[in-house]
C-alpha positions as CSV (number, residue, x, y, z in Angstrom):
1,M,-14.1,7.8,-2.2
2,S,-12.2,8.9,-5.3
3,Y,-10.8,6.6,-7.9
4,K,-8.2,9.3,-8.7
5,T,-6.9,9.3,-5.2
6,V,-6.7,5.5,-5.1
7,Y,-4.8,5.6,-8.4
8,Q,-2.4,8.3,-7.2
9,C,-1.8,6.4,-4.0
10,A,-1.1,3.1,-5.8
11,G,1.4,4.9,-8.0
12,D,3.2,6.7,-5.1
13,L,6.7,5.3,-4.9
14,S,7.1,6.0,-1.2
15,F,3.8,4.3,-0.5
16,T,4.6,1.2,-2.6
17,Q,8.0,0.9,-1.0
18,R,6.3,0.8,2.4
19,V,3.8,-1.8,1.3
20,T,6.7,-3.8,-0.1
21,A,8.5,-3.6,3.2
22,A,5.3,-4.8,5.0
23,A,5.2,-7.8,2.6
24,A,8.8,-8.6,3.4
25,K,8.1,-8.4,7.2
26,E,5.1,-10.6,6.8
27,G,7.3,-13.3,5.2
28,S,7.0,-13.0,1.4
29,G,9.9,-14.6,-0.4
30,N,9.5,-12.0,-3.1
31,P,8.0,-8.9,-1.5
32,E,8.1,-6.7,-4.6
33,L,6.1,-9.3,-6.6
34,T,3.7,-9.8,-3.7
35,M,3.2,-6.1,-3.4
36,N,2.7,-5.6,-7.2
37,V,0.4,-8.6,-7.8
38,Y,-1.6,-8.9,-4.6
39,L,-1.3,-5.9,-2.3
40,K,-0.8,-2.5,-4.0
41,W,-4.4,-1.9,-5.1
42,P,-6.3,-3.4,-2.1
43,V,-4.0,-1.5,0.4
44,A,-4.3,1.8,-1.6
45,S,-8.1,1.4,-1.7
46,A,-8.5,0.6,2.0
47,S,-10.9,3.2,3.3
48,D,-8.7,4.6,6.0
49,V,-5.6,4.7,3.7
50,E,-7.6,6.4,1.0
51,A,-9.1,9.0,3.3
52,A,-5.8,9.8,4.8
53,Y,-4.1,10.1,1.5
54,A,-6.8,12.3,0.1
55,S,-6.7,14.6,3.1
56,A,-3.0,14.9,2.8
57,L,-3.2,15.8,-0.8
58,A,-5.8,18.4,-0.1
59,A,-3.6,19.9,2.6
60,G,-0.7,20.1,0.1
61,N,1.5,17.4,1.6
62,P,4.3,16.8,-0.9
63,D,4.8,13.1,0.2
64,P,1.6,11.6,1.5
65,G,2.6,8.1,0.8
66,G,5.9,8.4,2.7
67,D,4.6,10.5,5.6
68,E,4.1,8.1,8.5
69,S,1.9,10.7,10.2
70,V,-0.5,10.5,7.3
71,I,-0.6,6.8,6.6
72,T,0.7,4.9,9.6
73,D,2.5,1.6,9.4
74,G,-0.4,0.1,11.4
75,M,-2.8,1.1,8.7
76,I,-0.6,-0.5,6.0
77,L,-0.1,-3.6,8.1
78,S,-3.8,-4.0,8.7
79,A,-4.6,-3.8,5.0
80,V,-1.8,-6.1,4.1
81,Q,-2.9,-8.7,6.6
82,A,-6.5,-8.4,5.4
83,N,-5.5,-9.0,1.8
84,W,-2.6,-11.5,2.3
85,P,-2.7,-14.1,-0.4
86,A,-2.9,-17.8,0.4
87,D,0.5,-18.4,-1.3
88,P,2.1,-15.0,-2.1
89,D,5.1,-16.7,-3.8
90,S,3.0,-18.9,-6.2
91,F,2.7,-16.2,-8.9
92,P,5.2,-16.9,-11.6
93,T,8.1,-14.4,-11.8
94,P,8.5,-12.6,-15.1
């Protein structure tokens, strides 16, 4: 486990776009807010996601967060569902 890898993954635009899309498909009325407040860090730090991201970085993959062969949609969905908030739209919008 590497905190640096988790941080890089959570800041990866392609990755966060995919997590946002998962939040939308799971029914969030405000998927970007749900992703930013509830999901970005737990999904990025899921052990399988983190390991895949770190491996892709080590191999020189230029877009590990967007590469579906590195982090699959199933991996993202599993982590999203495991960390789904009771009421994802309850957080006040800025």
